[in-house]
C-alpha positions as a Markdown table, in Angstrom:
| # | Residue | x | y | z |
|---|---|---|---|---|
| 1 | Unk | 27.1 | 177.0 | 126.8 |
| 2 | Unk | 28.6 | 178.6 | 123.7 |
| 3 | Unk | 29.3 | 177.7 | 120.1 |
| 4 | Unk | 33.0 | 177.8 | 119.0 |
| 5 | Unk | 34.2 | 179.1 | 115.7 |
| 6 | Unk | 35.0 | 175.5 | 114.7 |
| 7 | Unk | 31.4 | 174.4 | 115.0 |
| 8 | Unk | 31.6 | 172.7 | 118.4 |
| 9 | Unk | 29.1 | 173.3 | 121.2 |
| 10 | Unk | 30.9 | 173.7 | 124.6 |
| 11 | Unk | 28.9 | 173.1 | 127.7 |
| 12 | Unk | 30.5 | 174.8 | 130.6 |
| 13 | Unk | 28.7 | 172.6 | 133.1 |
| 14 | Unk | 30.7 | 169.5 | 132.1 |
| 15 | Unk | 33.7 | 171.0 | 133.8 |
| 16 | Unk | 32.0 | 170.6 | 137.2 |
| 17 | Unk | 32.7 | 166.9 | 136.8 |
| 18 | Unk | 36.4 | 167.7 | 136.7 |
| 19 | Unk | 36.1 | 169.8 | 139.8 |
| 20 | Unk | 34.3 | 167.0 | 141.6 |
| 21 | Unk | 36.9 | 164.5 | 140.5 |
| 22 | Unk | 39.7 | 166.7 | 141.9 |
| 23 | Unk | 37.8 | 167.1 | 145.2 |
| 24 | Unk | 37.4 | 163.4 | 145.6 |
| 25 | Unk | 41.2 | 162.9 | 145.3 |
| 26 | Unk | 42.5 | 166.2 | 146.8 |
| 27 | Unk | 43.4 | 165.0 | 150.3 |
| 28 | Unk | 45.2 | 161.9 | 149.0 |
| 29 | Unk | 47.3 | 163.9 | 146.6 |
| 30 | Unk | 47.9 | 166.6 | 149.3 |
| 31 | Unk | 49.3 | 163.9 | 151.7 |
| 32 | Unk | 51.6 | 162.6 | 148.9 |
| 33 | Unk | 52.5 | 166.0 | 147.5 |
| 34 | Unk | 51.4 | 165.0 | 144.0 |
| 35 | Unk | 49.3 | 166.4 | 141.1 |
| 36 | Unk | 46.1 | 164.7 | 140.3 |
| 37 | Unk | 47.0 | 163.5 | 136.8 |
| 38 | Unk | 43.8 | 161.6 | 136.3 |
| 39 | Unk | 41.7 | 164.8 | 136.7 |
| 40 | Unk | 44.3 | 166.8 | 134.8 |
| 41 | Unk | 43.8 | 164.5 | 131.8 |
| 42 | Unk | 40.0 | 165.0 | 132.1 |
| 43 | Unk | 40.5 | 168.7 | 131.6 |
| 44 | Unk | 42.4 | 168.1 | 128.3 |
| 45 | Unk | 39.9 | 165.4 | 127.2 |
| 46 | Unk | 37.0 | 167.9 | 127.7 |
| 47 | Unk | 38.9 | 170.4 | 125.5 |
| 48 | Unk | 39.5 | 173.1 | 128.1 |
| 49 | Unk | 42.8 | 174.1 | 126.6 |
| 50 | Unk | 41.5 | 174.1 | 123.1 |
| 51 | Unk | 38.9 | 176.7 | 123.7 |
| 52 | Unk | 41.0 | 179.9 | 123.2 |
| 53 | Unk | 43.2 | 178.3 | 120.5 |
| 54 | Unk | 42.6 | 178.8 | 116.7 |
| 55 | Unk | 41.0 | 176.1 | 114.7 |
| 56 | Unk | 44.1 | 175.9 | 112.5 |
| 57 | Unk | 46.1 | 174.7 | 115.5 |
| 58 | Unk | 43.5 | 172.2 | 116.6 |
| 59 | Unk | 41.7 | 174.5 | 118.9 |
| 60 | Unk | 38.1 | 175.6 | 119.1 |
| 61 | Unk | 38.5 | 179.2 | 118.1 |
| 62 | Unk | 37.0 | 180.6 | 121.2 |
| 63 | Unk | 38.1 | 183.3 | 123.6 |
| 64 | Unk | 40.3 | 183.4 | 126.6 |
| 65 | Unk | 37.3 | 184.7 | 128.7 |
| 66 | Unk | 35.3 | 181.6 | 127.6 |
| 67 | Unk | 38.2 | 179.4 | 128.7 |
| 68 | Unk | 38.3 | 181.1 | 132.1 |
| 69 | Unk | 34.5 | 180.7 | 132.5 |
| 70 | Unk | 35.0 | 176.9 | 132.1 |
| 71 | Unk | 37.9 | 177.0 | 134.6 |
| 72 | Unk | 35.7 | 178.8 | 137.0 |
| 73 | Unk | 33.3 | 175.8 | 136.9 |
| 74 | Unk | 36.3 | 173.6 | 138.0 |
| 75 | Unk | 37.2 | 176.0 | 140.8 |
| 76 | Unk | 33.7 | 176.0 | 142.3 |
| 77 | Unk | 33.8 | 172.3 | 142.9 |
| 78 | Unk | 37.4 | 171.2 | 143.3 |
| 79 | Unk | 38.3 | 172.4 | 146.8 |
| 80 | Unk | 41.9 | 172.3 | 145.8 |
| 81 | Unk | 43.9 | 175.5 | 145.1 |
| 82 | Unk | 47.0 | 173.5 | 144.2 |
| 83 | Unk | 45.3 | 171.9 | 141.2 |
| 84 | Unk | 44.2 | 175.4 | 140.0 |
| 85 | Unk | 47.7 | 176.9 | 140.5 |
| 86 | Unk | 49.0 | 174.2 | 138.2 |
| 87 | Unk | 46.4 | 175.2 | 135.6 |
| 88 | Unk | 47.7 | 178.8 | 135.8 |
| 89 | Unk | 51.3 | 177.8 | 135.1 |
| 90 | Unk | 50.1 | 175.8 | 132.1 |
| 91 | Unk | 47.8 | 178.4 | 130.7 |
| 92 | Unk | 50.5 | 181.0 | 130.9 |
| 93 | Unk | 52.7 | 179.0 | 128.5 |
| 94 | Unk | 49.7 | 178.3 | 126.2 |
| 95 | Unk | 48.9 | 182.0 | 125.9 |
| 96 | Unk | 52.6 | 182.9 | 125.4 |
| 97 | Unk | 52.8 | 180.6 | 122.4 |
| 98 | Unk | 49.5 | 181.6 | 120.9 |
| 99 | Unk | 50.1 | 185.3 | 121.2 |
| 100 | Unk | 53.8 | 185.6 | 120.6 |
| 101 | Unk | 55.1 | 182.3 | 119.2 |
| 102 | Unk | 56.2 | 181.9 | 115.6 |
| 103 | Unk | 54.1 | 179.5 | 113.4 |
| 104 | Unk | 56.9 | 176.9 | 113.8 |
| 105 | Unk | 56.8 | 177.2 | 117.6 |
| 106 | Unk | 53.0 | 177.0 | 117.7 |
| 107 | Unk | 53.0 | 173.9 | 115.5 |
| 108 | Unk | 55.8 | 172.3 | 117.6 |
| 109 | Unk | 54.4 | 172.8 | 121.1 |
| 110 | Unk | 50.7 | 173.9 | 121.1 |
| 111 | Unk | 49.2 | 170.6 | 120.0 |
| 112 | Unk | 51.0 | 168.9 | 122.9 |
| 113 | Unk | 49.7 | 171.4 | 125.4 |
| 114 | Unk | 46.2 | 170.8 | 124.1 |
| 115 | Unk | 46.5 | 167.1 | 124.7 |
| 116 | Unk | 47.5 | 167.6 | 128.3 |
| 117 | Unk | 51.3 | 167.8 | 128.3 |
| 118 | Unk | 52.2 | 170.1 | 131.2 |
| 119 | Unk | 54.3 | 173.2 | 130.9 |
| 120 | Unk | 56.2 | 175.5 | 133.3 |
| 121 | Unk | 56.5 | 179.3 | 133.4 |
| 122 | Unk | 59.9 | 179.6 | 135.1 |
| 123 | Unk | 61.0 | 183.0 | 136.3 |
| 124 | Unk | 62.0 | 182.7 | 139.9 |
| 125 | Unk | 65.6 | 182.4 | 140.9 |
| 126 | Unk | 67.4 | 182.2 | 144.2 |
| 127 | Unk | 68.4 | 185.8 | 144.2 |
| 128 | Unk | 64.9 | 187.2 | 143.4 |
| 129 | Unk | 61.3 | 186.2 | 142.7 |
| 130 | Unk | 59.4 | 189.1 | 141.1 |
| 131 | Unk | 62.7 | 191.1 | 140.6 |
| 132 | Unk | 63.1 | 190.1 | 136.9 |
| 133 | Unk | 66.1 | 192.4 | 136.5 |
| 134 | Unk | 68.2 | 190.2 | 138.8 |
| 135 | Unk | 67.8 | 187.0 | 136.8 |
| 136 | Unk | 71.1 | 185.2 | 136.2 |
| 137 | Unk | 70.0 | 182.5 | 133.7 |
| 138 | Unk | 72.0 | 183.4 | 130.7 |
| 139 | Unk | 72.7 | 182.4 | 127.1 |
| 140 | Unk | 76.0 | 182.9 | 125.4 |
| 141 | Unk | 76.4 | 182.7 | 121.6 |
| 142 | Unk | 78.2 | 179.5 | 120.4 |
| 143 | Unk | 78.3 | 179.4 | 116.6 |
| 144 | Unk | 74.8 | 179.3 | 115.2 |
| 145 | Unk | 73.2 | 178.5 | 118.6 |
| 146 | Unk | 73.4 | 179.5 | 122.2 |
| 147 | Unk | 74.6 | 177.8 | 125.4 |
| 148 | Unk | 72.2 | 178.3 | 128.3 |
| 149 | Unk | 73.2 | 178.1 | 131.9 |
| 150 | Unk | 71.6 | 178.9 | 135.2 |
| 151 | Unk | 69.0 | 177.7 | 137.8 |
| 152 | Unk | 65.4 | 178.4 | 138.4 |
| 153 | Unk | 63.9 | 177.8 | 141.9 |
| 154 | Unk | 60.5 | 176.9 | 143.4 |
| 155 | Unk | 59.0 | 176.4 | 139.9 |
| 156 | Unk | 55.4 | 175.3 | 139.8 |
| 157 | Unk | 54.8 | 172.2 | 137.8 |
| 158 | Unk | 58.6 | 171.4 | 137.4 |
| 159 | Unk | 58.3 | 167.8 | 138.7 |
| 160 | Unk | 55.5 | 167.0 | 136.2 |
| 161 | Unk | 56.2 | 169.3 | 133.2 |
| 162 | Unk | 57.8 | 168.3 | 129.9 |
| 163 | Unk | 58.3 | 171.7 | 128.4 |
| 164 | Unk | 58.0 | 175.4 | 129.2 |
| 165 | Unk | 59.2 | 179.0 | 129.4 |
| 166 | Unk | 62.5 | 179.8 | 131.0 |
| 167 | Unk | 63.0 | 183.6 | 131.4 |
| 168 | Unk | 66.6 | 184.6 | 131.1 |
| 169 | Unk | 69.0 | 187.0 | 129.4 |
| 170 | Unk | 71.6 | 187.3 | 126.6 |
| 171 | Unk | 74.2 | 189.5 | 128.3 |
| 172 | Unk | 75.9 | 190.4 | 125.0 |
| 173 | Unk | 72.9 | 192.5 | 124.1 |
| 174 | Unk | 73.7 | 194.9 | 127.0 |
| 175 | Unk | 72.0 | 195.8 | 130.3 |
| 176 | Unk | 68.2 | 196.4 | 130.1 |
| 177 | Unk | 68.2 | 195.1 | 126.6 |
| 178 | Unk | 68.9 | 191.5 | 127.2 |
| 179 | Unk | 65.9 | 189.9 | 128.8 |
| 180 | Unk | 65.0 | 187.0 | 126.6 |
| 181 | Unk | 62.3 | 184.2 | 126.7 |
| 182 | Unk | 63.4 | 180.7 | 126.0 |
| 183 | Unk | 60.9 | 177.9 | 125.4 |
| 184 | Unk | 62.4 | 174.4 | 125.6 |
| 185 | Unk | 61.6 | 170.8 | 126.0 |
| 186 | Unk | 62.7 | 169.7 | 129.5 |
| 187 | Unk | 63.9 | 166.2 | 128.5 |
| 188 | Unk | 67.0 | 167.6 | 126.7 |
| 189 | Unk | 70.6 | 167.0 | 127.8 |
| 190 | Unk | 71.6 | 169.4 | 130.5 |
| 191 | Unk | 68.3 | 170.0 | 132.1 |
| 192 | Unk | 67.9 | 168.6 | 135.7 |
| 193 | Unk | 64.7 | 168.7 | 137.7 |
| 194 | Unk | 65.3 | 168.7 | 141.4 |
| 195 | Unk | 63.3 | 166.8 | 144.0 |
| 196 | Unk | 59.7 | 168.0 | 144.7 |
| 197 | Unk | 59.7 | 170.5 | 147.5 |
| 198 | Unk | 57.9 | 169.7 | 150.8 |
| 199 | Unk | 55.7 | 172.7 | 151.0 |
| 200 | Unk | 53.3 | 173.7 | 153.8 |
| 201 | Unk | 50.4 | 174.1 | 151.3 |
| 202 | Unk | 49.6 | 173.9 | 147.6 |
| 203 | Unk | 51.1 | 170.4 | 147.8 |
| 204 | Unk | 49.0 | 169.2 | 144.9 |
| 205 | Unk | 50.8 | 171.6 | 142.7 |
| 206 | Unk | 54.4 | 170.3 | 143.0 |
| 207 | Unk | 57.3 | 172.6 | 142.8 |
| 208 | Unk | 61.0 | 172.0 | 142.3 |
| 209 | Unk | 64.2 | 173.6 | 141.1 |
| 210 | Unk | 65.3 | 173.4 | 137.4 |
| 211 | Unk | 69.1 | 173.4 | 136.7 |
| 212 | Unk | 70.2 | 174.3 | 133.2 |
| 213 | Unk | 73.8 | 173.2 | 132.4 |
| 214 | Unk | 75.2 | 174.2 | 129.0 |
| 215 | Unk | 71.9 | 173.5 | 127.2 |
| 216 | Unk | 72.0 | 174.2 | 123.5 |
| 217 | Unk | 69.2 | 176.5 | 122.3 |
| 218 | Unk | 68.6 | 177.9 | 118.8 |
| 219 | Unk | 66.6 | 180.9 | 117.6 |
| 220 | Unk | 63.6 | 178.6 | 117.3 |
| 221 | Unk | 63.7 | 178.3 | 121.1 |
| 222 | Unk | 63.4 | 182.1 | 121.6 |
| 223 | Unk | 59.9 | 183.6 | 121.9 |
| 224 | Unk | 59.8 | 187.0 | 120.2 |
| 225 | Unk | 63.1 | 188.6 | 119.4 |
| 226 | Unk | 66.3 | 188.2 | 121.5 |
| 227 | Unk | 66.2 | 190.9 | 124.2 |
| 228 | Unk | 62.5 | 191.6 | 123.7 |
| 229 | Unk | 61.3 | 189.4 | 126.6 |
| 230 | Unk | 60.5 | 191.9 | 129.3 |
| 231 | Unk | 57.4 | 193.4 | 127.7 |
| 232 | Unk | 56.0 | 190.0 | 126.8 |
| 233 | Unk | 56.8 | 188.6 | 130.2 |
| 234 | Unk | 54.9 | 191.5 | 131.9 |
| 235 | Unk | 51.8 | 190.8 | 129.8 |
| 236 | Unk | 51.9 | 187.1 | 130.6 |
| 237 | Unk | 52.4 | 187.8 | 134.3 |
| 238 | Unk | 49.4 | 190.2 | 134.2 |
| 239 | Unk | 47.2 | 187.7 | 132.6 |
| 240 | Unk | 48.0 | 185.0 | 135.1 |
| 241 | Unk | 47.5 | 187.4 | 138.0 |
| 242 | Unk | 44.0 | 188.3 | 136.7 |
| 243 | Unk | 43.1 | 184.6 | 136.9 |
| 244 | Unk | 43.8 | 184.4 | 140.6 |
| 245 | Unk | 40.5 | 186.2 | 141.2 |
| 246 | Unk | 38.4 | 183.6 | 139.5 |
| 247 | Unk | 40.0 | 180.6 | 141.3 |
| 248 | Unk | 39.7 | 182.4 | 144.6 |
| 249 | Unk | 36.0 | 183.1 | 143.9 |
| 250 | Unk | 35.3 | 179.5 | 143.1 |
| 251 | Unk | 37.1 | 178.2 | 146.2 |
| 252 | Unk | 35.3 | 180.8 | 148.4 |
| 253 | Unk | 32.0 | 179.6 | 147.0 |
| 254 | Unk | 32.7 | 176.1 | 148.1 |
| 255 | Unk | 33.8 | 177.3 | 151.5 |
| 256 | Unk | 30.7 | 179.4 | 151.9 |
| 257 | Unk | 28.5 | 176.4 | 151.1 |
| 258 | Unk | 30.2 | 174.4 | 153.8 |
| 259 | Unk | 30.1 | 177.3 | 156.4 |
| 260 | Unk | 26.4 | 178.0 | 155.7 |
| 261 | Unk | 25.5 | 174.4 | 156.2 |
| 262 | Unk | 27.5 | 174.3 | 159.5 |
| 263 | Unk | 25.8 | 177.5 | 160.7 |
| 264 | Unk | 22.3 | 175.9 | 160.2 |
| 265 | Unk | 23.2 | 172.7 | 162.0 |
| 266 | Unk | 25.5 | 173.7 | 164.9 |
| 267 | Unk | 23.8 | 174.9 | 168.0 |
| 268 | Unk | 25.0 | 177.2 | 170.8 |
| 269 | Unk | 22.9 | 178.6 | 173.7 |
| 270 | Unk | 19.9 | 176.8 | 172.3 |
| 271 | Unk | 20.0 | 178.3 | 168.9 |
| 272 | Unk | 21.6 | 177.6 | 165.5 |
| 273 | Unk | 24.8 | 179.6 | 165.4 |
| 274 | Unk | 23.6 | 181.1 | 162.0 |
| 275 | Unk | 21.1 | 183.1 | 164.1 |
| 276 | Unk | 23.9 | 185.1 | 165.6 |
| 277 | Unk | 24.8 | 188.3 | 163.7 |
| 278 | Unk | 28.6 | 187.8 | 164.1 |
| 279 | Unk | 28.3 | 184.5 | 162.3 |
| 280 | Unk | 26.0 | 186.0 | 159.6 |
| 281 | Unk | 28.6 | 188.7 | 159.2 |
| 282 | Unk | 31.3 | 186.1 | 158.4 |
| 283 | Unk | 29.0 | 184.4 | 155.9 |
| 284 | Unk | 28.1 | 187.6 | 154.2 |
| 285 | Unk | 31.7 | 188.7 | 154.1 |
| 286 | Unk | 32.6 | 185.4 | 152.3 |
| 287 | Unk | 29.9 | 185.8 | 149.7 |
| 288 | Unk | 30.9 | 189.4 | 149.0 |
| 289 | Unk | 34.5 | 188.3 | 148.6 |
| 290 | Unk | 33.5 | 185.8 | 146.0 |
| 291 | Unk | 31.5 | 188.3 | 144.1 |
| 292 | Unk | 34.3 | 190.9 | 144.2 |
| 293 | Unk | 37.0 | 188.5 | 143.1 |
| 294 | Unk | 34.9 | 187.2 | 140.3 |
| 295 | Unk | 34.0 | 190.7 | 139.0 |
| 296 | Unk | 37.6 | 191.9 | 139.3 |
| 297 | Unk | 38.9 | 189.0 | 137.1 |
| 298 | Unk | 36.5 | 189.6 | 134.2 |
| 299 | Unk | 37.0 | 193.3 | 134.4 |
| 300 | Unk | 40.8 | 192.8 | 134.3 |
| 301 | Unk | 40.6 | 190.4 | 131.4 |
| 302 | Unk | 38.6 | 192.9 | 129.3 |
| 303 | Unk | 41.0 | 195.6 | 130.2 |
| 304 | Unk | 43.9 | 193.4 | 129.0 |
| 305 | Unk | 42.0 | 192.6 | 125.8 |
| 306 | Unk | 41.5 | 196.3 | 125.1 |
| 307 | Unk | 45.2 | 196.9 | 125.9 |
| 308 | Unk | 44.4 | 199.7 | 128.3 |
| 309 | Unk | 47.4 | 201.3 | 129.9 |
| 310 | Unk | 46.4 | 200.4 | 133.5 |
| 311 | Unk | 46.2 | 196.6 | 132.8 |
| 312 | Unk | 49.2 | 195.7 | 135.0 |
| 313 | Unk | 47.9 | 197.8 | 137.9 |
| 314 | Unk | 44.4 | 196.3 | 137.7 |
| 315 | Unk | 45.8 | 192.7 | 137.5 |
| 316 | Unk | 47.9 | 193.3 | 140.6 |
| 317 | Unk | 44.8 | 194.6 | 142.4 |
| 318 | Unk | 43.0 | 191.3 | 141.4 |
| 319 | Unk | 45.9 | 189.2 | 142.7 |
| 320 | Unk | 46.1 | 191.1 | 146.0 |
| 321 | Unk | 42.4 | 191.0 | 146.7 |
| 322 | Unk | 42.1 | 187.4 | 145.8 |
| 323 | Unk | 44.8 | 186.3 | 148.2 |
| 324 | Unk | 43.6 | 188.5 | 151.1 |
| 325 | Unk | 40.0 | 187.5 | 150.7 |
| 326 | Unk | 40.8 | 183.8 | 150.3 |
| 327 | Unk | 42.9 | 183.8 | 153.5 |
| 328 | Unk | 40.1 | 185.7 | 155.3 |
| 329 | Unk | 37.4 | 183.3 | 154.1 |
| 330 | Unk | 39.4 | 180.2 | 155.0 |
| 331 | Unk | 39.8 | 181.7 | 158.5 |
| 332 | Unk | 36.1 | 182.4 | 158.7 |
| 333 | Unk | 35.4 | 178.8 | 157.7 |
| 334 | Unk | 37.7 | 177.5 | 160.5 |
| 335 | Unk | 36.1 | 179.8 | 163.0 |
| 336 | Unk | 32.5 | 178.7 | 162.2 |
| 337 | Unk | 33.5 | 175.1 | 162.5 |
| 338 | Unk | 35.5 | 175.7 | 165.7 |
| 339 | Unk | 37.6 | 172.8 | 167.0 |
| 340 | Unk | 35.9 | 170.5 | 164.5 |
| 341 | Unk | 37.4 | 172.6 | 161.8 |
| 342 | Unk | 40.8 | 172.7 | 163.4 |
| 343 | Unk | 40.8 | 168.9 | 163.3 |
| 344 | Unk | 39.3 | 168.5 | 159.9 |
| 345 | Unk | 42.0 | 167.8 | 157.2 |
| 346 | Unk | 39.9 | 169.4 | 154.4 |
| 347 | Unk | 39.4 | 172.6 | 156.3 |
| 348 | Unk | 43.1 | 172.6 | 157.4 |
| 349 | Unk | 44.1 | 172.2 | 153.7 |
| 350 | Unk | 41.9 | 175.2 | 152.8 |
| 351 | Unk | 43.9 | 177.3 | 155.3 |
| 352 | Unk | 47.3 | 176.0 | 154.4 |
| 353 | Unk | 46.7 | 176.5 | 150.7 |
| 354 | Unk | 45.2 | 180.0 | 151.1 |
| 355 | Unk | 48.3 | 181.3 | 152.8 |
| 356 | Unk | 50.3 | 180.1 | 149.8 |
| 357 | Unk | 48.3 | 182.4 | 147.5 |
| 358 | Unk | 49.8 | 185.3 | 149.2 |
| 359 | Unk | 53.2 | 184.1 | 147.9 |
| 360 | Unk | 52.5 | 182.4 | 144.6 |
| 361 | Unk | 52.6 | 184.7 | 141.5 |
| 362 | Unk | 54.3 | 187.5 | 143.5 |
| 363 | Unk | 53.8 | 188.3 | 147.1 |
| 364 | Unk | 51.0 | 190.6 | 148.2 |
| 365 | Unk | 53.7 | 193.2 | 149.1 |
| 366 | Unk | 55.1 | 193.0 | 145.6 |
| 367 | Unk | 51.5 | 193.6 | 144.2 |
| 368 | Unk | 51.3 | 196.8 | 146.2 |
| 369 | Unk | 54.8 | 197.8 | 145.0 |
| 370 | Unk | 53.6 | 197.3 | 141.4 |
| 371 | Unk | 50.4 | 199.1 | 142.0 |
| 372 | Unk | 52.2 | 202.2 | 143.4 |
| 373 | Unk | 54.8 | 202.2 | 140.6 |
| 374 | Unk | 52.1 | 202.1 | 138.0 |
| 375 | Unk | 50.2 | 204.9 | 139.8 |
| 376 | Unk | 53.4 | 207.0 | 139.9 |
| 377 | Unk | 54.2 | 206.4 | 136.2 |
| 378 | Unk | 50.7 | 207.4 | 135.2 |
| 379 | Unk | 50.9 | 210.6 | 137.3 |
| 380 | Unk | 54.3 | 211.6 | 135.8 |
| 381 | Unk | 53.0 | 211.0 | 132.3 |
| 382 | Unk | 50.0 | 213.3 | 132.7 |
């Protein structure tokens, strides 16, 4: 519980109700490949998105860490990584506008985000995911505005979003000086959202392609200055990567509760399987993974707040550890349940979703590439 700058008392515990609501609906939305819009609106109605936003914009004047603490309460109960991934895409756009948007841009889009309108953070293209230098979405000057053309692929929230960030370039600015961030409404002429993809996991966080055909954008659609997008984008990416640790920690907590209960009720060779050290080892490993992921997230957020130079490296470490430990924990849960787990849709969903975390937000191999590059840059700069 904390007091916001705007005089409101925020009880973190109320967000458990959202997690419980998501859990009740998760398998149904998983089978349909849809987002739980009912629970999503609960998040907005309970003011989650208002927490880190200034009072002047209709927020509560809190901190990003306080917002993450409330999201953690959802993660501990929801049993649905997809719903949490959708939250990350949304919160990325919210932070982008709050930290880098003009006053006009904040007034135009932030109030809608606070009410529950969903946003995308669209970077991936067919020719590259984390390779931002290969983006082909481009804007060409046309009088006092620009004409934007290109295609974004596998974009989280695209089937349900109404606005968002499109990372692209303005080629006239020259190579390595042209990365630009466009923020637009997705209901304008020239924007086409493709059909929702039929993914193996994370099905409650629908993805689709976004085609941009000669869309008119003005300077009011550009976040920051033209050509200044790369640095901003890296900071937003780092922030989102840090949050993977807290959602992994919450999900692992719920898996651990289920696995522990099973170990105390399932018998083998005349004993509860929880009496066997190899099962205890799996349970302890899951608990340690939760503690590690949670600690890494909050350490990374404080490093970002302090603008320490190793922020990007640390956030990639969080993302990597979160994905690896979530997959391992889901496998441990399956092993402890045995065939019953293999035939249980809920446990099967845990496994399918966990594998998706090793891809979403940059693959685990990409995280290692970034970590090494940051290490090398720091070494050279010494």
